[in-house]
Structures are given as C-alpha cells and as structure tokens.
C-alpha positions, 0 to 999 in steps of 0.5 A, a space after each residue: 329634446 332628451 330626456 335626462 331620465 325616463 323611468 318605466 313603471 309607477 309601483 314603489 320602485 318607480 316612484 321612489 327612483 322618481 322622488 330621488 331623480 326629481 329631487 336632484 333636478 333631472 325632472 324625470 319623466 315617468 311613464 306609469 301606464 293606464 294601469 299605473 300603481 303596482 301591485 299595491 294598488 290592487 291591495 287594501 290595508 298595508 301594515 308593513 310599510 316603515 311609518 305607518 303604525 296603523 297601516 294604510 291602503 294600498 291605493 292611498 300610500 301610491 297616491 302620496 308617492 305620486 303626489 311626493 314625485 311631482 312636488 319635486 318636478 317629476 312628469 306622469 305620462 298615463 299611457 303604456 310604452 309599446 317599444 323601447 331601443 336600448 342600442 340607440 344613444 340616446 335611448 328611444 322609449 316609445 309611447 304609443 304614437 310618440 318617441 322620447 329620447 333619454 340619456 338613462 333609463 330605469 326600468 320598474 315594470 314590476 311582475 304580476 301574480 298568476 292568477 286562476 282566471 276565476 270571476 270570484 277571484 277578482 271580486 274577493 281580491 283584497 277581501 279574503 283573496 291575496 297573492 302575498 302571504 308575507 303581506 297579509 298573513 297576519 289578517 288571518 289570525 286563528 283562521 283556516 285558510 287555503 294555498 294554491 300551488 304546489 312550487 316552493 313558493 306554495 310551500 314557504 307560503 304555507 309554512 309562513 301562514 302556520 304562524 297565524 292561521 290555524 289550519 292551512 290546506 294546500 290545494 294542488 292540481 297533481 299528485 306530487 309537488 314540483 317543490 324541492 324535497 327539503 320544503 316538501 319535508 317541512 310541509 308534510 311534517 307540519 301538523 297545521 298543514 294538510 294537502 288536497 291533492 288532484 283538485 282544483 279551486 273551482 269557485 270562491 264564495 262569500 258575501 263581502 269576505 271570503 267564506 268558502 271555496 268550491 273544490 273540483 276533483 281533476 279525476 272525477 270532476 266531482 266538486 264540494 264546498 269547503 268553508 274557509 277564511 282566506 285563499 293565498 295564490 302561490 302559482 307564481 309571478 310573470 315579470 313585465 320584461 316582454 318589451 326587454 327581450 333580445 336587448 337585456 339578459 334575462 333568467 330562465 323565468 324572464 326576469 332581468 339579470 343585474 349585476 350590483 342590483 341595479 345595473 344592467 350590460 347596457 350604459 345608463 340602463 338601470 333595473 329597480 323592484 319586482 322585474 328583477 326580484 324573483 325572491 322578495 317582493 315586497 314594497 319596502 325592498 322594491 322602493 329601496 331599489 329605486 333608489 339605488 337605480 336613482 343614485 346610479 343615474 345621478 353617478 352616471 350623470 356626473 360622469 357624463 358632465 365630467 366628460 363634456 
C-alpha cells in the first residue's frame, strides 16, 4: 500500500509536520530513527519555547510532541532510513530490510553540531557544555565561559554571550580567525571578550557541572587549567543529507536548497527544519517549517485528487 506521506526525522520539524498531516487524515508514517528526537533530546531545560513560562526539559517536550502526533494518527518507526529513491513514482523509502512507497515525502533529518570528540564533552553536555549559545546563554549570567571556534558562528555566539556572561574567552587552534572581517572587528573591540590563540581544549573538568577546562598550546604541547563555568562549541554543523546526494540540490556545506522555504525541485518532496536551515537552528523555527511543509503536502494532495 502506498503511504500518503512519509516523514523522515522526529525532531520539532518532523513531529510538527506529523501533527498537521495527521490532523488532515493522512495517517503519516514517521521514520524517527534509532536516535530520534532531534537536538532537543540532548538538552536539559529549554526556556525559549513559547507556551512554557517555567521552561521544559528537552526530552519531556519531545515526548509531548510524539504523544500529540500519535493522538491524531501518526505512526512511528524507530529504525533508520538506509536509502531513498526520489526518481521513482511513488517515491521509495528503504528502512533497513523494508521498502515503503509514498506519494509525498517530508525530509526533516536535521543537522548535528560538530564536537571535539572528548569523552568529558559528552559527560557534561547540558551541564555546562552547549552547542547553542542562543538557547543556553541565559543560564550563564555573570559567569565565565569559553567559546571554541574561529568562524562567524563563533564570533556571533561570543558577542551574544557577552549580554549574559561576565567574561568570554574564545579558544582557537590557529593564530587567526576565518570569520568575516566585520565580525572579527566586533569581537576584538568588545572588552568582555579575550582570545586564546593557537590553543585547543584538551579536557573539560567538573563534578556535577563544568568547573574548568584544560587548554593545550598547539605549538609547545604545554597544558594549563582554566577555571570556567561553561563551554560553548561553535565549530560548525553537519546537515544529515547523505541520503539525498545526487537527488536533491545542496549548497556548499551540504544543506538542502529550497524554494519557497520548504519546496524542493522534486514534485511531492518537501524539506523542514535544520537540514535546510544554516542560520537560525531553533526549535521554534524548525517547528514552523514543519508546519509549512505539512500545508504544502495538503495542497499537493488536493491537486492530485482534483486530477483523478
């Protein structure tokens, strides 16, 4: 049986699309993957989602979205998509040993923050380590934080953090930034920001929360410990788009290219959330694009019905 709509991804974008398409009576099939839930599943308290004045834990919020989607008839498959064929009609989505066919597809596979690869980094994720300054900066009022990176994202995050933190130290492994000139000028002229050149973060220390970082000089190999309250990773994001290489247009960083925000060049295939968003990467903006994709699916299905 051909599905009316399949949604790949179960973060705020995918689940918002699931809620809307389910309420339309499309009975969407959501391929959530083994590690579903998006970036919010890795966070603790989230305070910037509308409707939760006291904040809500990331995993709890995702469970609420799943429950809401299922209430209207969405079905969940907790396995990974291994292949897609966007040229076939209907579209084919392979989930390990099973092939599903669908009239429409919403891609909400998201983007993953790049990490340093330290065991201590995982240990303190959500407890002093963050990959989203705009999400978590308010937790560090009057505290000292480190930003790791040297591109525009690192500059933007550092400037944003100065609104809350008492001191921001940018740790960069080279002796110059790759960020745009204007962003560098803004950072270097901010009295709250200092730069630690030719240095990497070798370890993150603490008890229940982060209390310091071990910095390593890349030239001499010498290490020193810096007392710190938070570590913000700004070394980039990697969109989860490998499944669609050669089938959908991507930009130089691998993000899916859209027209009218959620439409692709393939009829019946739509995109939602961070997989196409290299700028905002917020739960609210992801949810909004998921809703737009769902409404596009509705319009497409109506057109198909009219032609029959």
